[in-house]
C-alpha positions as a printed Julia matrix, in Angstrom:
118×3 Matrix{Float64}:
  -2.61  -218.84  28.69
  -2.41  -221.68  26.18
  -5.15  -224.28  25.87
  -6.4   -227.09  23.68
 -10.1   -227.36  22.79
 -12.23  -230.07  21.26
 -15.91  -230.53  20.37
 -17.31  -234.04  20.74
 -19.26  -235.51  17.83
 -21.8   -237.22  20.06
 -22.74  -236.0   23.52
 -25.25  -236.72  26.24
 -26.62  -233.27  27.03
 -29.13  -234.63  29.56
 -26.37  -236.35  31.5
 -24.21  -233.21  31.52
 -27.16  -231.16  32.79
 -27.47  -233.57  35.72
 -23.81  -232.94  36.59
 -24.06  -229.16  36.33
 -27.36  -228.26  37.93
 -25.76  -225.07  39.29
 -24.24  -227.12  42.1
 -20.7   -228.25  42.68
 -19.82  -231.9   43.22
 -20.61  -232.93  46.79
 -17.31  -234.85  46.78
 -15.41  -231.78  45.56
 -14.44  -233.33  42.21
 -15.6   -230.35  40.12
 -16.86  -226.77  40.41
 -19.68  -225.47  38.25
 -19.93  -222.05  36.65
 -22.73  -220.68  34.48
 -23.36  -217.56  32.51
 -26.28  -216.27  30.5
 -25.54  -216.38  26.78
 -28.69  -216.16  24.68
 -32.18  -214.86  25.23
 -34.54  -216.79  22.99
 -36.67  -214.62  20.75
 -40.34  -214.32  21.6
 -40.06  -215.87  25.06
 -38.79  -214.96  28.5
 -36.48  -217.96  28.7
 -32.7   -217.67  28.83
 -30.11  -220.25  27.88
 -27.06  -220.7   30.09
 -23.55  -221.71  29.25
 -22.67  -224.26  31.94
 -19.13  -225.48  32.52
 -17.56  -227.79  35.08
 -13.92  -227.43  36.11
 -12.28  -230.56  37.47
 -10.76  -229.83  40.86
  -7.59  -231.84  40.25
  -5.47  -231.0   37.28
  -4.96  -233.81  34.79
  -3.34  -234.48  31.46
  -5.25  -233.82  28.24
  -6.34  -237.44  27.76
  -7.84  -237.67  31.26
  -9.58  -234.33  30.67
 -11.15  -235.59  27.46
 -12.29  -238.91  28.94
 -13.69  -237.21  32.06
 -15.69  -234.71  30.02
 -17.03  -237.46  27.74
 -18.1   -239.44  30.82
 -19.95  -236.37  32.12
 -21.79  -235.93  28.79
 -20.17  -232.58  27.94
 -20.28  -231.12  24.44
 -16.56  -230.43  24.47
 -13.65  -229.38  26.63
 -10.92  -226.82  27.11
  -7.66  -228.16  28.56
  -5.17  -225.57  29.77
  -1.52  -226.56  29.36
  -0.9   -226.43  33.12
  -3.45  -229.25  33.49
  -6.71  -227.46  34.3
  -9.7   -229.16  32.64
 -12.97  -227.39  31.77
 -15.9   -229.53  30.55
 -18.15  -227.39  28.36
 -21.93  -227.52  27.88
 -23.91  -227.24  24.66
 -24.87  -223.56  24.92
 -21.33  -222.26  25.41
 -19.75  -220.11  22.76
 -15.99  -220.19  22.25
 -15.53  -223.16  24.6
 -16.87  -221.64  27.76
 -14.78  -219.51  30.09
 -11.23  -218.81  28.96
  -9.83  -218.76  32.48
  -8.14  -221.27  34.78
 -10.5   -221.99  37.67
  -9.44  -225.46  38.82
  -9.26  -225.61  42.61
  -6.09  -227.69  43.06
  -3.96  -226.94  40.02
  -0.2   -226.95  40.47
   1.78  -224.01  39.24
   4.25  -226.24  37.43
   3.17  -228.46  34.53
   5.41  -231.32  35.77
   3.05  -231.76  38.77
   0.04  -232.64  36.57
  -1.52  -236.07  37.18
  -0.6   -238.41  34.32
  -3.32  -240.74  33.03
  -0.73  -243.32  31.99
  -1.34  -242.76  28.27
   1.83  -242.0   26.33
   1.75  -238.5   24.87
   2.51  -238.56  21.16
């Protein structure tokens, strides 16, 4: 399963947390997953890696722009078009699995953003 990952230099963690409050998009545009990653020393609090998978599969440029708009810390784009927006507490770019709801099985069915691939 091949993928492309990227960390954003500037993010809006508060905005991303609003998008991934353990609930999926009411319009069905993304699905949220979370997993415990770090227990902070000296306290009972736990940090969670939160990711949001876009329901529709898109090209890499649309994935990047969507994740930036959500305030994510980075993204993982699978070559079949599945896009995972990754939160700040995720190690190794979140979940290394394709979990997009409406991904095609063939890469030629991926929605093109209209940007020429170089």
